MARBA-3410 file (N, C-alpha, C, O; in Angstrom, 1 decimal):
178
224.3,117.1,239.0,223.7,116.6,238.0,222.2,116.2,238.2,221.3,116.5,237.5 ~ 222.2,115.3,239.4,221.0,114.6,239.7,220.0,115.7,240.1,218.8,115.5,239.7 ~ 220.3,116.9,240.6,219.4,117.9,240.8,218.9,118.5,239.7,217.7,118.8,239.6 ~ 219.7,118.7,238.6,219.3,119.4,237.4,218.4,118.4,236.7,217.3,118.9,236.2 ~ 218.6,117.1,236.7,217.7,116.1,236.2,216.3,116.2,236.8,215.3,116.2,236.1
216.3,116.2,238.1,215.1,116.1,238.8,214.4,117.4,238.6,213.2,117.4,238.5 ~ 215.1,118.5,238.5,214.4,119.8,238.3,213.7,119.7,236.9,212.6,120.2,236.7 ~ 214.4,119.1,235.8,213.9,119.1,234.5,212.6,118.1,234.5,211.6,118.4,233.8 ~ 212.6,117.1,235.2,211.5,116.2,235.2,210.2,116.9,235.8,209.1,116.7,235.3 ~ 210.5,117.7,237.1,209.4,118.3,237.4,208.8,119.3,236.5,207.6,119.4,236.3
209.8,120.2,235.9,209.3,121.2,234.9,208.5,120.6,233.6,207.5,121.2,233.2 ~ 209.0,119.4,233.1,208.4,118.8,232.1,207.0,118.2,232.5,206.0,118.3,231.7 ~ 206.9,117.7,233.7,205.6,117.1,234.0,204.6,118.4,234.4,203.4,118.3,234.1 ~ 205.2,119.4,234.8,204.2,120.6,235.0,203.7,121.1,233.7,202.5,121.4,233.6 ~ 204.6,121.2,232.7,204.2,121.6,231.3,203.1,120.6,230.7,202.2,121.0,230.0
203.4,119.3,231.0,202.4,118.5,230.3,201.0,118.5,230.9,200.0,118.3,230.2 ~ 201.0,118.8,232.1,199.7,118.8,232.9,199.0,120.1,232.6,197.8,120.1,232.6 ~ 199.7,121.1,232.3,199.0,122.4,232.0,198.6,122.5,230.6,197.9,123.5,230.4 ~ 198.9,121.7,229.7,198.5,121.6,228.3,197.2,121.3,228.0,196.5,121.8,227.1 ~ 196.6,120.3,229.0,195.4,119.9,228.7,194.2,121.0,228.7,194.4,121.9,229.5
193.2,120.9,228.0,192.2,121.8,227.9,191.3,121.6,229.2,190.9,120.5,229.5 ~ 191.0,122.7,229.8,190.2,122.6,231.0,188.7,122.7,230.7,188.3,123.6,230.0 ~ 187.9,121.9,231.3,186.4,122.0,230.9,185.9,123.1,231.8,186.3,123.4,232.9 ~ 184.8,123.7,231.2,184.1,124.9,231.7,183.0,124.4,232.6,182.1,123.7,232.0 ~ 182.9,124.6,233.8,181.7,124.3,234.6,181.3,122.9,234.7,182.2,122.0,234.4
180.1,122.6,235.1,179.6,121.3,235.3,178.2,121.3,235.4,177.6,122.4,235.7 ~ 177.6,120.2,235.0,176.0,120.0,235.1,175.6,118.6,235.5,176.1,117.6,234.8 ~ 174.9,118.5,236.4,174.5,117.1,236.9,173.0,117.2,236.9,172.4,118.1,237.5 ~ 172.3,116.3,236.2,170.8,115.9,236.2,170.5,114.5,236.5,169.4,114.1,236.3 ~ 171.4,113.7,236.9,171.0,112.2,237.0,170.1,112.0,238.1,169.5,110.9,238.2
169.9,112.9,239.0,168.9,112.7,240.2,167.8,113.8,240.1,167.2,114.0,241.1 ~ 167.6,114.3,238.9,166.5,115.3,238.8,165.2,114.8,238.9,165.0,113.7,238.3 ~ 164.2,115.4,239.7,162.8,114.9,239.6,162.1,116.2,240.3,162.6,117.1,240.9 ~ 160.7,116.0,240.2,160.0,116.9,240.8,159.3,116.2,242.0,158.9,115.0,241.9 ~ 159.2,116.9,243.2,158.6,116.3,244.3,157.1,116.2,244.1,156.4,115.4,244.6
156.5,117.2,243.2,155.0,117.2,242.7,155.3,117.2,241.4,155.6,118.2,240.8 ~ 155.1,116.0,240.7,155.5,115.8,239.3,154.3,116.1,238.3,154.3,115.8,237.2 ~ 153.1,116.7,238.9,152.0,116.9,237.9,151.4,118.3,238.2,151.5,118.8,239.3 ~ 150.7,118.8,237.2,150.0,120.0,237.3,148.6,119.8,236.7,148.5,119.4,235.5 ~ 147.5,120.1,237.4,146.2,120.2,236.9,145.7,121.5,236.4,145.6,122.4,237.2
145.4,121.6,235.3,144.8,122.9,234.7,143.5,122.7,234.3,143.2,121.7,233.5 ~ 142.7,123.7,234.9,141.1,123.4,234.7,140.7,124.3,233.5,141.3,125.4,233.4 ~ 139.8,123.9,232.6,139.3,124.7,231.5,137.9,125.5,231.9,137.7,126.6,231.4 ~ 137.2,124.8,232.7,135.9,125.3,233.1,136.0,126.0,234.4,135.8,125.4,235.5 ~ 136.3,127.4,234.4,136.5,128.3,235.5,135.4,128.7,236.1,134.4,129.1,235.5
135.3,128.7,237.5,134.3,129.3,238.1,134.7,130.8,238.5,135.4,131.0,239.5 ~ 134.2,131.7,237.8,134.5,133.1,237.9,133.5,134.0,238.4,133.3,135.2,238.1 ~ 132.6,133.3,239.3,131.4,134.1,239.8,132.0,135.2,240.7,132.9,135.0,241.5 ~ 131.4,136.3,240.6,132.0,137.5,241.4,131.9,137.4,242.8,130.8,137.1,243.2 ~ 132.8,137.7,243.7,132.5,137.4,245.1,131.6,138.6,245.7,131.6,139.8,245.3
130.9,138.0,246.9,130.0,139.1,247.5,130.3,138.8,249.0,130.6,137.7,249.4 ~ 130.1,139.9,249.8,130.4,139.9,251.0,129.3,139.3,251.8,128.1,139.7,251.6 ~ 129.6,138.3,252.8,128.6,137.8,253.6,129.0,137.7,255.0,130.2,137.8,255.3 ~ 128.0,137.6,256.0,128.3,137.3,257.4,129.1,136.1,257.7,128.7,135.0,257.3 ~ 130.3,136.1,258.5,131.1,135.0,258.7,130.4,134.2,259.8,130.2,134.7,260.9
130.0,132.9,259.5,129.3,132.1,260.5,130.3,131.8,261.6,129.8,131.8,262.8 ~ 131.5,131.6,261.4,132.5,131.3,262.6,132.6,132.4,263.5,132.7,132.2,264.7 ~ 132.6,133.7,263.0,132.6,134.9,263.9,131.2,134.9,264.8,131.2,135.1,266.0 ~ 130.2,134.7,264.0,128.9,134.5,264.9,128.8,133.6,265.9,128.2,133.8,267.0 ~ 129.5,132.4,265.6,129.4,131.2,266.5,130.3,131.8,267.9,129.8,131.5,269.0
131.4,132.4,267.7,132.2,132.9,268.8,131.5,133.9,269.6,131.6,134.0,270.8 ~ 130.6,134.8,268.9,129.9,135.7,269.7,128.7,135.0,270.4,128.3,135.5,271.5 ~ 128.2,133.9,269.9,127.2,133.1,270.6,127.7,132.4,271.8,127.0,132.1,272.7 ~ 129.1,132.1,271.7,129.8,131.4,272.9,129.9,132.4,274.0,130.1,132.0,275.2 ~ 129.9,133.7,273.7,130.0,134.8,274.8,131.5,135.6,274.6,131.9,136.3,275.5
132.0,135.4,273.6,133.2,136.2,273.3,132.7,137.6,272.8,131.7,137.8,272.2 ~ 133.6,138.5,273.2,133.3,139.9,272.8,134.1,140.0,271.4,134.9,139.1,271.1 ~ 133.8,141.1,270.6,134.5,141.2,269.4,136.0,141.6,269.6,136.9,141.3,268.7 ~ 136.3,142.1,270.7,137.7,142.4,271.1,138.5,141.2,271.4,139.6,141.0,271.0 ~ 137.7,140.2,272.1,138.3,138.9,272.4,138.5,138.0,271.1,139.4,137.2,271.0
137.6,138.1,270.3,137.8,137.3,269.1,138.9,137.8,268.3,139.6,137.0,267.6 ~ 139.1,139.1,268.2,140.3,139.6,267.5,141.6,139.2,268.2,142.6,139.0,267.5 ~ 141.6,139.1,269.5,142.8,138.8,270.3,143.1,137.3,270.1,144.3,136.9,269.7 ~ 142.1,136.4,270.4,142.3,135.0,270.5,142.2,134.2,269.2,142.6,133.0,269.1 ~ 141.6,134.8,268.3,141.3,134.1,266.9,141.6,135.1,265.8,140.6,135.6,265.2
142.9,135.3,265.5,143.3,136.2,264.6,142.9,135.6,263.1,142.9,134.4,262.9 ~ 142.5,136.5,262.3,142.1,136.1,260.9,140.6,135.8,260.8,140.1,135.6,259.7 ~ 139.8,135.8,262.0,138.5,135.5,262.0,137.7,137.0,262.1,137.8,137.8,263.0 ~ 137.0,137.3,260.8,136.5,138.6,260.8,135.0,138.5,260.7,134.5,137.4,260.4 ~ 134.2,139.6,261.0,132.7,139.6,261.0,132.2,139.2,259.7,131.2,138.5,259.7
132.8,139.6,258.6,132.4,139.1,257.2,133.5,138.5,256.4,134.7,138.8,256.5 ~ 132.9,137.6,255.4,134.0,137.2,254.4,133.4,137.3,253.0,132.2,137.4,252.8 ~ 134.3,137.2,252.1,134.0,137.2,250.7,133.8,135.8,250.1,134.7,134.9,250.2 ~ 132.7,135.6,249.6,132.5,134.3,248.9,132.1,134.4,247.6,131.2,135.1,247.2 ~ 132.9,133.5,246.7,132.6,133.8,245.2,133.3,132.4,244.6,133.7,131.5,245.3
133.2,132.6,243.2,134.0,131.5,242.5,135.4,131.3,242.8,136.2,132.2,242.9 ~ 135.7,129.9,242.9,137.0,129.5,243.2,138.1,130.0,242.2,139.3,130.2,242.6 ~ 137.8,130.2,241.0,138.8,130.8,240.2,138.7,132.3,239.7,139.2,132.8,238.7 ~ 137.9,133.0,240.5,137.6,134.4,240.3,139.0,135.4,240.4,139.3,136.2,239.6 ~ 139.6,135.1,241.4,140.7,135.7,241.7,142.0,135.5,240.8,142.7,136.4,240.4
142.1,134.1,240.4,143.0,133.6,239.6,142.8,134.3,238.2,143.8,134.8,237.6 ~ 141.6,134.4,237.7,141.3,135.2,236.4,141.5,136.6,236.5,142.2,137.2,235.7 ~ 140.9,137.1,237.6,141.1,138.7,237.9,142.6,139.1,237.8,142.9,140.1,237.2 ~ 143.4,138.4,238.4,144.9,138.7,238.7,145.7,138.1,237.5,146.9,138.3,237.4 ~ 145.1,137.5,236.6,145.8,136.7,235.5,147.0,135.9,236.0,148.1,136.1,235.4
146.7,135.1,237.1,147.6,134.2,237.7,147.6,132.8,237.0,146.7,132.0,236.9 ~ 148.9,132.6,236.4,149.1,131.4,235.6,149.0,130.0,236.4,149.2,130.0,237.6 ~ 148.8,129.1,235.8,148.9,127.7,236.4,150.4,127.3,236.5,151.0,127.3,235.4 ~ 151.0,127.1,237.6,152.4,126.9,237.8,152.8,125.5,238.6,152.1,125.2,239.6 ~ 153.8,124.9,238.2,154.3,123.7,238.8,155.3,124.1,239.9,155.5,125.3,240.1
156.0,123.1,240.5,157.0,123.4,241.5,158.3,123.4,240.6,158.4,123.1,239.4 ~ 159.4,123.8,241.5,160.7,123.7,240.7,161.2,122.5,240.8,160.7,121.8,241.7 ~ 162.2,122.0,240.0,162.8,120.7,239.8,163.9,120.6,241.0,164.4,121.6,241.5 ~ 164.0,119.4,241.5,165.1,119.2,242.4,166.1,118.3,241.9,165.8,117.5,241.0 ~ 167.4,118.4,242.3,168.4,117.6,241.9,169.2,117.9,240.6,170.0,117.2,240.1
168.9,119.2,240.2,169.8,119.8,239.0,170.9,120.7,239.6,170.5,121.7,240.2 ~ 172.1,120.3,239.5,173.2,121.0,239.9,174.1,121.3,238.9,174.3,120.5,238.0 ~ 174.8,122.5,239.0,175.7,122.9,238.1,176.3,124.4,238.1,175.9,125.2,238.9 ~ 177.0,124.8,237.3,177.7,126.1,237.3,176.4,127.1,236.8,175.7,126.9,235.8 ~ 176.3,128.0,237.6,175.2,129.1,237.3,175.5,130.0,236.1,176.7,130.2,235.9
174.7,130.4,235.4,173.3,130.2,235.4,172.9,129.0,234.6,173.6,128.6,233.6 ~ 171.9,128.4,235.0,171.4,127.2,234.4,170.0,127.5,233.7,169.1,128.0,234.3 ~ 170.0,127.2,232.5,168.7,127.5,231.7,168.0,126.1,231.5,168.5,125.0,231.7 ~ 166.6,126.3,231.0,165.8,125.2,230.7,165.0,125.4,229.5,164.7,126.6,229.2 ~ 164.7,124.4,228.9,163.7,124.6,227.8,162.9,123.4,227.6,163.3,122.3,228.0
161.7,123.4,226.9,161.0,122.2,226.7,161.7,121.4,225.5,162.0,121.9,224.4 ~ 162.0,120.1,225.9,162.6,119.2,224.7,161.7,118.7,223.9,161.8,118.7,222.7 ~ 160.6,118.0,224.6,159.5,117.4,223.9,158.2,117.2,224.7,158.3,117.3,225.9 ~ 157.1,117.1,224.1,155.9,117.0,224.9,155.2,115.7,224.1,155.2,115.6,222.9 ~ 154.7,114.8,225.0,154.0,113.6,224.4,152.6,113.7,225.0,152.3,114.2,226.1
151.5,113.2,224.0,150.3,113.2,224.4,149.5,112.2,223.6,149.7,112.3,222.4 ~ 148.5,111.3,224.1,147.7,110.4,223.3,146.4,111.0,223.1,145.7,110.6,222.2 ~ 146.1,111.9,223.8,144.6,112.5,223.7,144.5,114.1,223.7,143.4,114.6,223.9 ~ 145.7,114.8,223.5,145.6,116.3,223.5,146.3,116.9,222.2,146.7,116.1,221.3 ~ 146.4,118.1,222.1,147.0,118.7,221.0,148.4,119.4,221.5,148.4,120.4,222.2
149.4,118.7,221.2,150.7,119.1,221.6,151.0,120.5,221.1,151.6,121.2,221.9 ~ 150.7,120.8,219.9,151.1,122.1,219.3,150.5,123.3,220.0,151.2,124.4,220.1 ~ 149.3,123.1,220.6,148.6,124.3,221.2,149.3,124.5,222.6,149.5,125.6,223.0 ~ 149.6,123.3,223.3,150.4,123.4,224.5,151.7,124.1,224.3,152.1,125.0,225.0 ~ 152.5,123.6,223.3,153.9,124.1,223.0,153.7,125.7,222.8,154.6,126.5,223.2
152.6,126.2,222.2,152.4,127.6,222.0,152.4,128.4,223.3,152.9,129.5,223.3 ~ 151.9,127.8,224.4,151.7,128.7,225.5,152.5,128.3,226.7,152.5,129.1,227.7 ~ 153.1,127.2,226.7,153.9,126.7,227.9,155.1,127.4,228.0,155.6,127.9,227.0 ~ 155.6,127.6,229.2,156.9,128.4,229.5,157.6,127.6,230.6,157.0,127.0,231.5 ~ 158.9,127.6,230.5,159.6,127.0,231.6,160.9,127.8,232.0,161.6,128.4,231.2
161.2,127.9,233.3,162.2,128.7,233.8,163.5,127.8,234.1,163.4,126.6,234.0 ~ 164.6,128.5,234.4,165.8,127.9,234.8,165.8,126.9,236.0,166.5,125.9,236.0 ~ 164.8,127.1,236.8,164.6,126.3,238.0,163.7,125.1,237.7,163.5,124.3,238.6 ~ 163.2,125.0,236.5,162.2,124.0,236.1,160.9,124.3,236.4,160.0,123.5,236.2 ~ 160.5,125.3,236.7,159.1,125.8,237.0,158.4,125.9,235.7,158.8,126.7,234.8
157.3,125.1,235.5,156.5,125.2,234.2,155.3,126.2,234.6,154.7,126.2,235.7 ~ 155.0,126.9,233.4,153.9,127.9,233.7,153.0,127.8,232.5,153.6,127.8,231.4 ~ 151.7,127.8,232.6,150.7,127.9,231.5,149.8,129.0,231.9,149.4,129.2,233.0 ~ 149.5,129.8,230.9,148.5,131.0,231.2,147.1,130.5,231.6,146.6,129.4,231.2 ~ 146.6,131.2,232.5,145.2,130.9,233.1,144.2,130.7,232.0,143.5,129.7,232.0
144.2,131.6,231.1,143.3,131.6,229.9,144.2,131.1,228.7,145.1,131.7,228.3 ~ 143.9,129.9,228.2,144.7,129.2,227.1,143.7,128.4,226.3,142.5,128.3,226.7 ~ 144.1,128.0,225.2,143.3,127.3,224.1,143.8,125.8,224.2,143.5,125.1,223.2 ~ 144.4,125.2,225.2,144.9,123.8,225.2,143.8,122.9,225.5,143.2,122.8,226.6 ~ 143.6,122.0,224.5,142.4,121.0,224.8,142.6,120.1,226.0,143.7,119.9,226.4
141.5,119.5,226.5,141.6,118.5,227.5,142.5,117.4,227.2,142.6,117.0,226.1 ~ 143.2,116.9,228.0,144.1,115.7,227.8,145.1,115.6,228.9,145.1,116.3,230.0 ~ 146.1,114.7,228.6,147.1,114.4,229.5,148.6,114.5,228.7,148.8,113.9,227.7 ~ 149.4,115.3,229.2,150.5,115.7,228.5,151.8,115.3,229.3,151.9,115.7,230.5 ~ 152.8,114.7,228.8,154.1,114.1,229.4,155.2,115.3,228.8,155.4,115.4,227.6
155.8,115.8,229.7,156.9,116.9,229.2,158.3,116.4,229.7,158.7,116.0,230.8 ~ 159.1,116.6,228.6,160.7,116.3,228.8,161.4,117.8,228.7,161.1,118.7,227.9 ~ 162.4,117.9,229.6,163.1,119.2,229.5,164.6,118.9,229.3,165.2,117.8,229.6 ~ 165.2,120.0,228.7,166.7,120.1,228.6,167.1,121.2,229.5,166.5,122.3,229.6 ~ 168.2,120.9,230.2,168.9,122.0,230.9,170.3,122.2,230.4,171.0,121.3,230.1
170.7,123.4,230.4,172.0,123.7,229.9,172.7,124.9,230.5,171.9,125.7,231.1 ~ 173.9,125.0,230.5,174.7,126.1,231.0,176.0,126.1,230.1,176.1,125.4,229.2 ~ 176.9,127.0,230.5,178.0,127.2,229.6,178.7,125.8,229.4,179.2,125.3,230.4 ~ 178.8,125.3,228.2,179.6,124.1,227.9,178.9,122.7,228.2,179.4,121.6,228.1 ~ 177.6,122.9,228.7,177.0,121.6,229.0,175.5,121.6,228.7,174.9,122.6,228.8
175.0,120.5,228.3,173.6,120.3,228.0,173.2,118.9,228.4,173.9,118.0,228.1 ~ 172.0,118.7,229.2,171.6,117.4,229.5,170.0,117.4,229.6,169.4,118.3,230.0 ~ 169.6,116.1,229.1,167.9,116.1,229.1,167.4,115.4,230.4,168.0,114.5,231.0 ~ 166.3,115.7,230.7,165.5,114.9,231.7,164.2,114.6,231.1,163.3,115.5,230.9 ~ 164.1,113.3,230.7,163.0,112.8,229.9,161.7,112.4,230.8,161.9,111.9,231.9
160.6,112.7,230.3,159.3,112.3,230.9,159.2,112.8,232.4,158.8,112.1,233.3 ~ 159.5,113.9,232.7,159.8,114.2,234.1,158.6,115.0,234.7,158.6,115.2,235.9 ~ 157.5,115.5,233.9,156.4,116.4,234.4,155.1,116.0,233.6,155.1,115.7,232.4 ~ 154.1,115.9,234.3,152.9,115.6,233.7,151.8,116.8,233.9,151.5,117.2,235.0 ~ 151.1,117.2,232.8,150.2,118.2,232.7,148.9,117.7,232.5,148.8,117.0,231.5
147.9,117.8,233.2,146.6,117.2,233.1,145.7,118.3,232.9,145.4,119.0,233.8 ~ 145.0,118.5,231.6,144.0,119.5,231.4,142.7,118.9,231.5,142.3,118.0,230.8 ~ 141.9,119.5,232.4,140.5,118.9,232.7,139.6,120.0,232.2,138.3,119.8,232.3
END
């Protein structure tokens, strides 16, 4: 009789614990932050087309008595000529966007998605930034190289979510448009 009673208690406890709804996945953002928490976007781009010029470093090695073969062997990456042009020429030519780093400290069941929760600014146009900004699941923020965002300082808050969870990370990234 004691064995039957003990068996029934075990069965009842197993049934009770299995009746609870199991949460799907997890999402932790308490320690979320960016190691580089700001991005500078320049409006006045220097797109001067590059021109090929003699490399002064290469010429200096020749003057010191190195042969071209020795320069190639001892100083890799030093060539007879270099391309000199505007600092933003290749960014515009390749349509390379302004990007931030990925966020650290967001953990959870994959896939994790991200979206802009809010943008604050005292001297910029939030709507124009919202029209062109993009954020990826790893928190990388991207702004097109050519945009119509006015100069100013913008503070971005993000929302991360996955299946069953959603958490906010407030005022975590600054965009400075100069």
